[in-house]
C-alpha positions in Angstrom: 90.5 100.3 114.2 90.3 102.1 117.5 87.4 101.4 119.9 87.6 104.8 121.6 84.4 106.9 122.0 84.2 109.9 119.7 81.6 112.5 118.9 79.6 112.3 115.7 77.4 115.2 114.5 74.2 114.4 112.7 72.8 117.7 111.7 72.0 119.3 115.1 72.2 116.0 117.0 75.3 114.5 118.7 75.5 110.8 119.1 78.3 108.4 120.2 80.1 105.7 118.3 82.8 103.2 119.0 83.9 102.9 115.4 86.4 105.7 114.9 89.5 107.0 116.5 89.1 109.5 119.4 91.2 112.1 117.5 88.6 112.2 114.7 85.3 114.0 114.5 82.7 112.6 112.1 79.8 114.4 110.5 77.0 112.3 109.2 74.4 113.4 106.6 71.0 112.0 107.2 69.5 110.2 104.2 66.1 110.0 102.7 65.9 106.4 101.4 62.8 107.1 99.3 64.8 109.5 97.2 67.8 107.3 96.2 69.6 108.4 93.0 69.5 105.9 90.2 72.7 105.1 88.4 73.3 102.7 85.5 76.5 101.0 84.3 77.4 101.9 80.7 80.0 100.3 78.4 81.5 102.4 75.5 83.7 99.5 74.3 81.9 98.4 71.1 83.5 98.8 67.6 82.2 98.5 64.1 84.0 98.9 60.7 82.4 102.3 59.8 83.9 104.0 62.8 86.7 101.7 64.0 87.8 99.8 60.9 86.7 96.5 62.4 84.3 95.0 64.9 85.3 94.6 68.4 83.6 93.3 71.5 80.8 92.1 69.3 83.3 89.5 68.1 84.3 88.6 71.7 85.9 85.1 71.8 84.4 82.2 73.8 86.1 82.1 77.2 87.5 78.9 78.5 86.7 77.7 82.0 89.5 78.5 84.4 90.3 74.7 84.8 90.5 74.0 81.1 94.1 73.0 80.2 93.5 72.8 76.4 95.6 74.9 74.1 92.9 75.0 71.4 92.3 78.6 70.3 88.9 79.9 71.4 86.2 80.7 68.9 85.6 84.3 68.1 82.1 85.4 66.9 81.7 86.9 63.4 79.5 90.0 63.3 77.3 91.5 62.1 74.8 88.6 62.2 76.7 86.5 64.8 77.6 88.4 67.9 78.8 87.6 71.4 75.5 88.0 73.1 72.3 85.9 73.7 70.3 89.0 72.6 70.5 91.2 69.4 70.5 95.0 69.8 67.8 97.1 68.1 70.6 99.3 66.8 72.6 96.4 65.4 76.3 95.8 66.3 77.0 99.5 66.7 80.2 101.5 67.4 80.4 103.3 70.7 82.1 106.1 68.7 79.0 106.8 66.6 77.7 110.2 67.8 74.2 109.1 66.7 74.4 106.0 68.9 75.6 108.0 71.9 72.8 110.5 71.4 70.2 107.7 71.2 71.6 106.0 74.3 71.5 109.1 76.4 68.0 109.8 75.3 66.9 106.3 76.2 68.6 106.4 79.6 67.1 109.7 80.5 63.7 108.7 79.3 63.8 105.8 81.8 64.1 108.2 84.7 67.8 107.4 85.4 69.9 110.1 87.0 73.5 109.2 86.0 75.5 106.8 83.9 78.5 105.0 85.5 80.7 104.8 82.5 83.3 102.0 82.3 86.7 103.7 82.4 90.3 102.8 81.7 93.2 105.3 81.7 94.3 106.7 78.3 95.8 104.1 75.9 94.5 101.2 78.0 91.5 98.9 77.4 90.3 95.4 78.2 91.6 92.6 76.0 88.6 92.6 73.7 88.5 96.3 72.8 90.4 99.4 72.0 91.1 102.4 74.3 88.1 104.7 74.6 89.0 107.4 77.2 88.8 110.0 74.4 85.1 109.4 74.2 84.5 110.8 77.7 84.1 114.3 76.5 81.4 113.6 74.0 79.6 111.3 76.5 79.6 114.1 79.1 78.4 116.7 76.5 75.6 114.5 75.3 74.5 113.5 78.8 74.0 117.1 79.6 71.8 117.5 76.6 69.4 114.9 78.1 69.6 116.1 81.8 71.9 113.3 82.7 75.1 113.2 84.8 78.2 111.0 84.4 80.1 109.1 87.0 83.0 106.7 86.5 83.3 102.9 86.9 87.1 102.4 87.3 88.1 99.1 85.7 91.1 97.0 86.8 94.1 96.9 84.6 97.6 95.4 84.7 99.7 96.8 87.5 96.9 98.8 89.0 97.9 100.1 92.4 96.6 102.6 94.8 99.2 105.0 93.4 97.9 104.6 89.9 94.3 104.9 91.0 95.3 108.2 92.7 96.7 109.4 89.3 93.5 108.2 87.6 91.3 110.3 90.0 93.6 113.3 89.6 93.4 113.0 85.8 89.6 112.7 85.7 89.0 115.6 88.1 91.6 117.8 86.4 90.2 117.1 83.0 86.4 116.9 83.7 86.0 118.3 87.2 84.4 121.5 86.0 82.1 119.9 83.4 78.4 120.4 84.2 77.8 116.8 83.4 80.0 115.4 86.1 77.9 113.7 88.8 78.4 114.9 92.3 76.6 114.2 95.6 76.9 114.9 99.3 78.8 112.1 101.1 77.2 110.0 103.8 79.9 111.2 106.2 83.0 113.2 106.4 85.8 113.0 109.0 88.1 115.7 110.3 91.1 115.6 112.6 90.3 117.2 116.0 92.1 120.4 116.3 92.7 120.8 112.6 91.7 123.8 110.6 88.8 121.8 109.1 87.1 121.1 112.4 85.2 124.3 112.9 83.9 124.0 109.3 83.1 120.3 109.5 79.3 120.7 109.1 79.7 122.9 106.1 82.3 120.6 104.6 79.8 117.7 104.9 77.4 119.6 102.7 79.8 119.9 99.8 79.1 117.6 96.8 81.9 115.3 95.5 82.5 113.2 92.4 81.7 109.5 92.7 83.9 106.6 91.6 82.8 102.9 91.5 86.0 100.8 91.8 85.6 97.4 90.2 87.5 94.5 91.7 88.6 96.8 94.5 89.5 93.7 96.6 92.5 93.1 94.3 94.3 95.8 96.3 94.9 95.4 100.0 92.8 97.5 102.3 95.9 98.8 104.0 97.1 100.2 100.6 93.7 101.7 100.0 93.8 103.5 103.3 96.8 105.6 102.0 94.3 107.2 99.6 91.2 107.3 101.8 92.2 108.1 105.4 92.9 111.6 106.7 96.5 111.0 107.4 97.2 108.7 104.4 100.3 109.3 102.4 98.2 109.8 99.3 95.1 111.1 101.0 92.5 112.8 98.8 90.5 114.0 101.8 89.8 117.7 102.0 91.7 118.3 98.8 90.6 119.2 95.2 90.4 115.4 94.6 88.2 114.4 97.5 85.7 111.9 96.1 83.2 109.3 97.1 84.8 105.9 96.5 82.5 102.9 96.3 84.1 99.4 96.7 82.9 96.1 95.2 81.4 93.6 97.6 81.8 90.0 96.5 82.4 87.9 99.6 81.0 88.5 103.0 84.4 89.2 104.4 84.7 92.1 101.9 82.5 94.2 104.1 85.2 94.5 106.7 87.8 95.0 104.1 85.9 97.8 102.5 85.4 99.5 105.9 89.1 99.2 106.7 90.1 100.4 103.3 88.3 103.7 104.1 85.8 103.5 101.2 82.7 105.5 101.4 80.3 102.8 100.2 79.6 99.3 99.0 78.1 98.2 95.6 77.3 94.7 94.5 77.4 94.9 90.7 76.4 91.3 89.6 72.9 90.9 88.3 72.8 87.1 89.0 71.0 86.6 92.3 73.1 84.1 94.3 76.3 84.4 92.3 78.1 86.2 95.1 77.3 87.1 98.7 76.8 90.7 97.6 74.5 89.9 94.7 72.3 87.7 96.8 69.1 89.7 97.4 68.4 87.9 100.7 71.6 89.3 102.1 70.8 92.9 101.2 69.0 93.8 104.4 72.0 92.7 106.5 74.4 94.4 104.2 72.3 97.6 104.5 72.3 97.4 108.3 76.1 96.9 108.2 76.4 100.0 106.1 74.1 102.0 108.3 76.0 101.1 111.4 79.3 102.1 109.8 78.1 105.2 107.9 78.8 103.6 104.5 76.6 104.1 101.4 74.7 101.0 100.5 74.5 100.7 96.7 72.8 97.4 95.6 72.9 96.6 91.9 69.6 95.6 90.3 69.4 93.8 87.0 66.9 92.5 84.5 68.4 89.0 84.2 71.7 87.3 83.4 72.9 85.2 80.4 76.5 85.0 79.5 76.3 81.6 77.8 77.6 82.9 74.5 80.9 83.9 76.0 80.9 81.4 79.0 79.0 78.4 77.8 80.0 76.5 80.9 78.3 79.1 83.2 74.7 78.1 82.8 74.3 77.7 86.6 74.3 81.5 86.9 71.9 82.2 84.1 68.8 84.1 85.4 65.7 84.2 83.2 64.0 87.6 82.8 60.5 86.1 83.4 58.8 88.9 81.4 60.4 91.6 83.6 59.5 90.0 87.0 63.1 89.3 87.9 64.0 92.9 87.4 61.0 94.1 89.4 62.0 91.9 92.3 65.4 93.4 92.3 64.0 96.9 92.5 61.6 95.9 95.3 64.6 94.3 97.2 66.7 97.5 96.8 63.8 99.6 98.1 63.1 97.2 101.1 66.8 97.2 102.0 66.9 101.0 102.1 69.4 101.6 99.3 71.3 104.9 99.4 71.8 104.7 95.7 70.4 102.1 93.2 72.8 101.0 90.5 71.5 99.2 87.5 73.5 96.4 85.8 73.4 97.3 83.0 72.5 99.5 80.1 74.5 97.6 77.5 76.7 94.8 78.9 75.4 92.6 76.0 77.9 89.7 76.7 76.4 89.0 80.1 72.8 89.6 79.0 72.2 92.2 81.7 71.3 95.0 79.2 68.1 97.1 79.4 69.0 98.6 76.0 66.3 97.7 73.4 66.7 94.3 71.8 64.9 92.8 68.8 64.0 89.2 67.8 66.5 87.9 65.3 67.7 84.7 63.8 71.1 84.3 62.2 70.9 81.9 59.3 73.7 83.4 57.4 76.9 82.8 59.5 76.3 79.1 59.8 73.5 78.2 57.4 73.3 74.6 58.6 73.1 75.7 62.3 71.0 78.9 62.5 71.0 80.7 65.8 67.9 82.4 67.2 68.6 85.1 69.8 66.6 85.5 72.9 63.9 88.2 72.7 62.2 90.4 75.2 58.6 89.3 76.0 57.1 92.6 74.8 58.4 95.6 72.8 62.1 96.3 72.3 61.9 99.2 74.9 60.3 96.9 77.5 63.0 97.3 80.1 63.3 101.0 79.7 59.6 101.2 80.5 59.9 98.9 83.5 62.8 101.0 84.8 60.7 104.1 84.8 57.8 102.3 86.3 59.9 100.9 89.2 61.5 104.3 89.9 58.1 105.9 90.2 56.8 103.1 92.3 59.6 102.8 94.9 61.3 106.2 94.8 58.3 108.5 94.6 59.8 111.8 95.8 62.7 111.3 93.4 60.3 110.8 90.5 58.5 114.1 90.9 60.8 115.8 88.4 60.9 113.0 85.9 57.8 114.0 83.9 59.1 117.6 83.7 62.5 116.3 82.6 61.0 114.0 79.9 58.9 116.8 78.4 62.1 118.4 77.3 63.5 115.2 75.9 60.9 113.1 74.3 
């Protein structure tokens, strides 16, 4: 990184920075932190016999600890009564392919005042080890989201042999396929850069106002920052900048040193994902103020991830240290307060329906399974109030901390509920 002085334009003001090359002009959009968009991570990876010929993901196997040398096969859960979650969904162990489920999900999410879903995404014909490919669901998710005044962004998952070249192809595919859909989420970037003397320089302020698609990149640290820069920097060999595929790329912050890696990679922002406070540097709420200041200093979007709790003991029984009790919703409320205090640019919620890790705000019901193992019945965790408790808390927190943003919520809900 060069330490040369360069001009930055912030609306009509010109300030100086030591953070970018002297051959680059940067335009920065000022941000209203009381009006942060609200995104939520959404998983369309569940299967049931009616739509998929079998259960999947609900039957997730128990994961061994990384230092477990045993060759004993892991236990797989046996739906519908026994599922790989500490909670039991109000809709039962559903299929993500069920149009009625998709419809209900989008209605729930919109009724909670959320702006966009960040849908977990793999390329065509690829999935995680517990599921089946679901890229073909993207169209119906987009169509249904529009029905409920929602937008859709993408949470790009890691896969075998993922490289910056393959991610470039993923972005090209998504934008070529869905780029004109009215349900695709777009926003103005925090900053744009142009080469001095280029054809873009005279239009830089107008370019900065153009909205772009947003991509969260999970486990972005698995690819070296120098490789990422091929995609993100103006002169990169695969650059998306100022092209049809220009997008806002948000990298995952796990360790403290990832901050510099994300900056050097040329990402547009940082997100923290994990809903277990203290699990990682990024997910530790006490660090959010400093992370936010780092982002502000370097013109990065700060996207903390808030969550209602964490419990993955059904799939990682050895991970009790990271379990976080919901405390009747107080844990979730503290997360929202922390995101507001730290001046989030976007608030991401982990999650709508990651049932394995117990981070879901999707409605859950009290349930005891005395059928699968009659001698050892299992009672699932229950919310402290109604099944929709965390949808209600979400709307309450958005109204409390992001007031200007919530002005249109009541109008939107009138058309939905």
